[in-house]
C-alpha angles and dihedrals in degrees: 000000000000089000091052091052092049090048091050091049092048090046092054090047089055090050091053091049090049092050091047091051089049092050097048093047092058103081094197093059094047091046090048093053090047089050091052091055092044092051091054091051100042098043092044095050093042090053092048093046091050095049112095124180127197128182099178123236130114096306096029092233130134118243114253110237119237118262122231128222090272094055096253125128109257144188109231105174122135142114113264127195104187151165129204115257122193116199123337123355145116146235124216128186142162116231109209104169140021119182134163149190129217127194112241131185112282115252088195115045112249095012111112113226128197129187117218105233141105119246116234097254099039107135135206129166146079128330140179115201141174095252123299099295114128112252096021120140118275146158126208141180114205151158115242132206097253108352102069124229117346138184111211134173141175092007100275102056120087132172123184123229128180120331125240137072135255136262140157090265092047110033122180122225118213132188133184120195126194123202109169108298093344119096121188126192125206137183133199139179096212107020092248108071110051130196121200113237099185148312128240129194114211109190093183097050110119124219090257114056140155119256131180149083128334144177132193136169123191120212119285107254120207123180124192130180115258121234094248101036133286122062142276119220132199129186119204130191118268137173136187132210121205128191119209133183138166088051113176131175125193131190130041101334107173102188124083094196134040118262115218126212132171094210114211095359117161124224134225120253089276088069092229111065113081115234109232096349124205124221149206130211128181123195130160095334095316120114123199117195124185121190144168132194129043143269109221147079118313115240102173120088144058117316134202091252090060086079091063097075089127095061094089093055090042090055091054089056090047090052091052092050095044093048091046093052087067106028093050089065091051092046093052096037092242093125090079091058091048093051093046089056090052115023092188093087098186091061091053091056091044090053091050089050092051092051097046091045093050094046093047093046091052092048092045093047092051091048097047094041088060100036101049100053096035093044094050089049090054091049092052090046089055092055100264122138107229112199109239119237131190123267089250091055091048092051090047090050095050097040094034094057089048089052090048090053090049092051090049089052091054091047091050092047090052090050089051089054091047098047097030088201120096102216094047094047093046091049091049092048093051091044096055099036113026103028097054090050093050093047092048098047101037095069090247096124132047109271096251092049089051091052093051091048089056092048099049106034132064086257085081085088090076087075088083087076095065109107101169112063127216112262116208091209094055118074109219140140097266099189133136092251088061093050099265118127126202093232130057114259097257091037091057091047089050090056090053091047089050091056090047092051092047093049091048091051091050090049090053090050091051092045091051094045100047131046116248 
């Protein structure tokens, strides 16, 4: 039995070597695969080189966003009333009111109009932070406009507490405790019985940190359906004002007065006047804090995957080569010779799949490994701000796209074996892989229809390109046309691989059930 298994393994290895020899001796196939890689590189770099970004100002450059402790680009804009805490300690406060204003279109030209309401992710509460530098480590417990109490830290981490808002008749008590690098947030309805919201560990937090009250209000996002599919989004200015009382600090608090900082505020062209400033007012034990902006990961901007505009065209070339590697044998009658040499027909098709997948993966990996770093460098050189991603995300992007191309090649090869005619198989491959992706990402379809198309078709594999995740605590237009896919990167690739495996199994059934 062991000898039979070894023989079978060796036999399949010989089949793979034979199919590899066959592939590399056909110049058209080799040239086609090289062309697919070259298309990815050239189109990607040409697109990056031709993309120029300008933000005005004296040097016409765009400001580089701050980077958080995890290496991601972040928004760190809020009003901070703080005291200096050395070592362990805590801050407790009662939040009695949270109101807001949102800019709305003027009904009378030239007359500024504001709507009195709080946006869903407006935030007000307690925070401890490593100084006032943008992007520095922090932990905060807060009440939000429509998402209840939250414990957030280091921009990307978010833990939900109790739901509900705040009012004079229903105030919310908050407490933030520091013990070394561990920060714990609590909430209470009466200031006596406390419920833990969450705990954060901040390895970079120094012994001396800033602790106090804050308020922030991200822009008001509205999304409407466009006339011809897709959506149109608009972000309007908003601010929130929070009223605190019963504020108590414990521990070694050095300051006798509150310091006030409009963290991350932008200035007018004069370089001095703050654009949409926040504010702080103290009177008889009541503290009023007004803030704009947000504390969270940044999702707007160029991304590394924007350099891979040539992948779609490259995939069409891959489909043509993969289909041709099967249908050419049918067209010339060589498939009979191949099957006579190996009567176990399923193994022949499996060997072809291994070869086409390996060759495509190698070509795709070489193409993406060049295009992504060089392309992002060109984008930055042209003034664009490219959102940074972790090394793991970059490796997943480069290798994941190569794997996606390999899975597409196997699917196309299986279609070639099923249809046995090149034009029909190529058309089918483009129809189920490329066309759904184009329809979903070109704002042709309604957003929900686009999402379902990228869940249910092989085009789900394109999700492996997404390098910036969706963040529940950041309100954004998370749609395919903006580069957000309904499935996780590896989940989308798994859907594509499932289609490839199913098509290959059907091709084996047909090959076994019908003479070549």
